C-alpha positions as MATLAB code, in Angstrom:
seq = 'XXXXXXXXXXXXXXXXXXXXXXXXXXXXXXXXXXXXXXXXXXXXXXXXXXXXXXXXXXXXXXXXXXXXXXXXXXXXXXXXXXXXXXXXXXXXXXXXXXXXXXXXXXXXXXXXXXXXXXXXXXXXXXXXXXXXXXXXXXXXXXXXXXXXXXXXXXXXXXXXXXXXXXXXXXXXXXXXXXXXXXXXXXXXXXXXXXXXXXXXXXXXXXXXXXXXXXXXXXXXXXXXXXXXXXXXXXXXXXXXXXXXXXXXXXXXXXXXXXXXXXXXXXXXXXXXXXXXXXXXXXXXXXXXXXXXXXXXXXXXXXXXXXXXXXX';
ca = [
     -49.795   13.403   50.157;
     -48.578   17.170   48.798;
     -48.172   19.138   46.065;
     -45.143   21.135   46.418;
     -45.341   23.361   43.215;
     -48.586   25.554   43.043;
     -49.234   26.323   39.297;
     -51.425   28.996   37.777;
     -53.044   28.439   34.302;
     -50.341   30.500   32.680;
     -47.839   28.254   33.894;
     -49.881   25.358   32.598;
     -50.129   26.743   29.448;
     -46.362   27.144   28.933;
     -45.579   23.756   29.879;
     -47.727   21.976   27.699;
     -47.257   24.313   25.230;
     -44.024   22.245   24.692;
     -45.904   19.208   24.149;
     -48.822   20.550   21.678;
     -51.324   19.880   24.246;
     -54.270   22.367   24.441;
     -55.366   22.376   28.338;
     -59.121   23.261   28.311;
     -58.621   22.369   32.538;
     -56.340   20.781   35.345;
     -56.650   19.978   39.144;
     -53.884   19.162   41.510;
     -53.827   15.389   42.194;
     -53.020   14.756   46.292;
     -50.766   11.896   45.677;
     -46.952   11.382   45.331;
     -44.626   11.513   48.216;
     -41.996   13.504   46.516;
     -43.129   14.915   43.345;
     -46.242   17.443   42.305;
     -48.824   16.134   39.978;
     -51.958   17.533   38.316;
     -54.081   15.903   35.924;
     -54.806   17.465   32.487;
     -57.557   17.640   30.669;
     -57.426   18.359   26.587;
     -59.110   17.714   23.092;
     -56.398   14.947   22.844;
     -57.258   13.086   26.582;
     -56.035   13.624   29.738;
     -52.613   13.429   31.032;
     -50.667   13.858   34.101;
     -48.155   16.498   34.570;
     -45.466   15.485   37.019;
     -42.663   18.287   38.384;
     -40.083   16.644   40.180;
     -38.854   18.060   43.303;
     -35.826   16.022   44.242;
     -34.309   14.685   41.115;
     -32.020   16.131   38.504;
     -32.783   16.513   34.742;
     -30.482   13.149   33.550;
     -32.495   10.853   36.130;
     -35.685   11.936   34.856;
     -34.374   11.755   31.372;
     -33.432    8.046   32.078;
     -36.729    7.565   33.711;
     -38.518    8.760   30.475;
     -36.002    6.173   28.663;
     -37.098    3.580   31.214;
     -41.125    4.086   30.020;
     -40.509    4.247   26.656;
     -38.467    0.771   26.952;
     -41.551   -0.840   29.206;
     -43.820    0.508   26.108;
     -41.709   -1.809   23.803;
     -42.597   -4.644   25.965;
     -46.528   -3.798   26.513;
     -45.854   -3.800   30.212;
     -48.987   -2.009   31.921;
     -48.053    1.235   33.114;
     -47.966    4.944   32.149;
     -47.143    5.798   28.585;
     -44.629    8.857   27.881;
     -45.535   11.991   25.950;
     -42.519   13.213   24.685;
     -41.860   17.036   23.860;
     -42.646   18.376   20.415;
     -38.530   18.792   20.125;
     -37.715   14.981   21.190;
     -36.272   13.999   24.157;
     -38.098   12.877   27.423;
     -38.610   15.620   29.733;
     -38.757   19.193   29.940;
     -37.599   21.716   32.563;
     -39.801   24.332   34.059;
     -38.537   26.918   36.650;
     -35.344   24.954   37.197;
     -37.479   21.708   37.904;
     -37.583   18.626   35.580;
     -40.919   17.877   34.334;
     -42.913   15.130   32.566;
     -46.462   14.104   31.132;
     -47.688   10.848   30.766;
     -51.067    9.781   29.474;
     -53.632    9.247   32.266;
     -54.451    5.327   33.171;
     -58.382    5.058   34.387;
     -58.459    3.252   37.265;
     -58.360    3.375   41.444;
     -56.055    2.687   44.060;
     -57.044   -0.467   46.682;
     -55.795   -0.023   50.300;
     -56.982   -3.551   50.801;
     -57.428   -5.698   47.767;
     -58.830   -8.993   47.532;
     -56.793  -11.734   47.037;
     -57.796  -12.111   43.186;
     -56.543   -8.694   42.695;
     -53.074   -9.645   44.918;
     -52.645  -12.443   42.341;
     -53.099   -9.880   39.429;
     -50.325   -7.802   41.235;
     -47.939  -10.531   41.936;
     -48.366  -11.866   37.959;
     -47.539   -8.375   36.700;
     -44.454   -8.279   39.041;
     -43.185  -11.478   37.281;
     -43.659  -10.387   33.970;
     -41.579   -7.300   34.781;
     -38.691   -9.306   36.039;
     -38.650  -11.430   32.957;
     -38.023   -8.120   30.624;
     -34.204   -7.755   30.280;
     -32.422   -4.750   32.278;
     -31.892   -1.836   29.722;
     -28.267   -1.522   28.972;
     -28.424    2.276   29.849;
     -30.311    1.357   33.475;
     -27.858    1.506   36.432;
     -27.607   -0.398   39.650;
     -28.286    1.791   43.028;
     -29.091    1.467   46.545;
     -32.858    0.868   47.151;
     -34.559    3.930   47.902;
     -34.719    3.435   52.026;
     -31.085    3.087   51.973;
     -29.922    5.785   50.315;
     -30.770    8.481   52.976;
     -29.655    5.889   55.858;
     -26.318    8.228   56.713;
     -28.549   11.397   56.866;
     -30.377    9.763   59.482;
     -28.218    7.473   61.623;
     -26.569   10.334   64.223;
     -29.468   12.870   63.499;
     -29.987   13.310   67.228;
     -33.701   13.589   66.129;
     -35.061   10.440   67.655;
     -31.776    8.338   69.377;
     -33.761    4.987   69.857;
     -34.781    4.562   66.461;
     -31.598    6.283   65.306;
     -29.954    3.378   67.125;
     -32.405    0.750   65.766;
     -31.861    1.576   61.992;
     -28.444    1.938   62.521;
     -28.256   -1.721   63.652;
     -30.497   -3.265   62.007;
     -29.866   -2.331   57.871;
     -26.352   -3.218   58.116;
     -26.779   -6.651   60.004;
     -29.647   -7.651   57.159;
     -27.090   -6.654   54.055;
     -24.482   -8.544   55.682;
     -26.937  -11.458   56.024;
     -28.023  -11.279   52.251;
     -27.567  -14.066   49.840;
     -25.409  -12.740   46.823;
     -26.095  -15.098   44.090;
     -29.715  -14.544   43.875;
     -31.751  -13.558   40.475;
     -31.467  -10.002   39.897;
     -32.791   -7.523   37.201;
     -35.265   -4.632   36.294;
     -37.415   -4.282   39.816;
     -39.857   -1.825   40.040;
     -38.909   -1.356   44.089;
     -42.250    0.534   45.310;
     -44.747   -1.500   44.543;
     -47.276   -0.291   47.602;
     -50.955   -0.219   47.046;
     -51.023    3.703   46.005;
     -49.140    2.599   42.899;
     -51.163    0.041   41.223;
     -54.337    0.673   39.736;
     -57.696   -1.180   39.007;
     -60.501   -0.920   36.962;
     -63.435   -2.569   39.176;
     -61.649   -5.916   40.184;
     -59.212   -5.833   36.933;
     -55.590   -4.450   36.892;
     -54.523   -1.755   34.869;
     -51.316   -0.652   35.475;
     -48.312   -0.645   37.897;
     -47.257    3.088   37.927;
     -44.318    5.466   39.677;
     -41.163    3.790   38.407;
     -39.090    6.410   40.092;
     -37.960    3.608   42.383;
     -36.817    0.990   39.812;
     -33.534   -0.068   40.127;
     -31.358   -3.317   38.845;
     -31.601   -5.561   42.132;
     -32.449   -8.819   43.891;
     -35.804   -9.879   41.651;
     -36.857  -11.224   45.185;
     -36.580   -7.457   46.985;
     -39.344   -6.471   44.685;
     -40.986   -9.408   46.001;
     -40.835   -8.534   49.627;
     -41.380   -4.977   48.717;
     -44.941   -5.898   47.255;
     -45.600   -7.945   50.237;
     -45.361   -5.328   52.599;
     -46.708   -2.519   50.176;
     -50.153   -4.222   49.309;
     -51.336   -6.400   51.868;
     -48.464   -5.841   55.215;
     -49.581   -4.202   58.164;
     -48.159   -3.251   61.655;
     -50.567   -5.965   63.425;
     -51.032   -8.352   60.499;
     -47.725   -8.326   58.419;
     -48.295  -10.751   56.025;
     -51.722  -10.436   55.072;
     -52.373  -11.485   51.470;
     -48.943  -12.603   51.062;
     -49.325  -16.178   49.755;
     -52.113  -14.500   47.269;
     -49.459  -12.290   45.791;
     -46.748  -14.907   45.825;
     -49.390  -17.307   44.532;
     -50.119  -15.130   41.294;
     -45.818  -14.284   40.690;
     -45.169  -18.164   40.472;
     -47.939  -18.753   37.633;
     -45.416  -16.385   35.728;
     -42.249  -17.048   37.475;
     -41.634  -20.226   39.668;
     -39.285  -18.451   42.775;
     -35.855  -20.555   43.438;
     -35.594  -22.852   46.554;
     -32.793  -20.099   47.279;
     -34.814  -16.902   46.716;
     -38.224  -18.877   49.246;
     -35.358  -19.133   51.785;
     -33.955  -15.505   52.046;
     -37.954  -13.881   51.348;
     -38.059  -13.618   55.030;
     -35.180  -12.003   55.159;
     -36.041   -9.472   52.416;
     -39.339   -8.723   53.720;
     -37.923   -7.872   57.082;
     -35.002   -5.717   54.825;
     -37.919   -4.037   52.517;
     -39.758   -2.627   56.019;
     -37.031   -1.162   57.410;
     -35.797    0.527   54.321;
     -39.081    1.769   53.735;
     -39.145    3.255   57.371;
     -35.582    4.577   57.370;
     -36.785    6.246   53.683;
     -40.002    8.092   55.607;
     -38.155    9.168   58.911;
     -35.909   11.152   56.404;
     -38.216   12.456   54.674;
     -40.465   13.756   57.119;
     -37.858   14.829   59.485;
     -34.601   15.876   57.463;
     -35.650   16.584   54.275;
     -38.826   18.332   55.381;
     -40.310   18.501   58.774;
     -43.985   17.548   58.635;
     -45.740   16.816   61.798;
     -48.331   15.285   60.800;
     -46.652   12.863   59.259;
     -43.695   12.378   61.870;
     -44.533    9.116   63.236;
     -45.245    7.385   59.784;
     -41.945    5.357   59.712;
     -42.968    3.554   63.002;
     -45.609    1.260   61.180;
     -42.834   -0.214   59.012;
     -40.119   -0.266   61.884;
     -42.845   -2.589   63.741;
     -43.666   -4.812   60.352;
     -39.996   -5.086   60.333;
     -39.754   -6.516   64.275;
     -42.664   -8.799   63.602;
     -41.334  -10.255   60.393;
     -38.011  -10.924   62.260;
     -39.696  -12.626   65.550;
     -41.701  -15.441   63.225;
     -40.326  -18.517   63.338;
     -38.922  -19.642   59.658;
     -40.776  -22.627   58.993;
     -44.130  -20.754   60.161;
     -43.318  -18.069   58.029;
     -43.165  -20.763   54.777;
     -45.905  -22.178   55.850;
     -47.707  -18.911   55.711;
     -46.448  -17.627   52.243;
     -46.194  -20.878   50.312;
     -48.140  -23.192   52.000;
];
């Protein structure tokens, strides 16, 4: 990925002084599609310093409140380190800054079925946590940049496809499905394992109040699916989920629609991110695999989809 803000030692010491940390060494983390992250080594332990590129201070403060909220429910995610003067974040050179505890673990681009079951179970546990009263609902992250993508005249064929596909999918979405607090971006690089044991689901920047089945669908797209085999791992993830929370019949019926929608929204976001927000030539085609997944999912007969995912 990228480190958008290059910090020097004096910058690091200035930022971390507000948290009472003494940093012995630090290193950039080449991860994150929108933010800059640094690993901090201190006598108190290791921490992650995040500088938010595209988020305002109020949003980051709300994200910090969410992390504190999740900690009260003992959900396996990063723990926030609050500044010495209180609150959930600081600001450096006009950009919001957050410091979180480091969690040991690694990401697996191709997790096995046992790992996927753990992810499904953790997701279901998250869905049983009540929505905090300070938490607003908003659009899935791929739908937010939709107006900027359509008519951009960068890739007219793709823009026509997404202009037709996303609204058509949204019109078909059931309105009475269970909703609640969802992560919204459960991709393999947001899940940490130590050995074969899940240690954390991280990066709640895309968390929203939305249909629970959307999170399951995004997990299918992000944890196992690929353009050639879009439902790889789907059954294991759903099996793990249902060990904790049973899907309602309406959710099962809508899952195929939501998987297609999840892939389309990710595709839309990637197109916006790497063509409009920032032109990055080596990532110019990153939206295409997700567009292909959406098309492949749409072509699967519903009975076949159900057999693959639910058995």
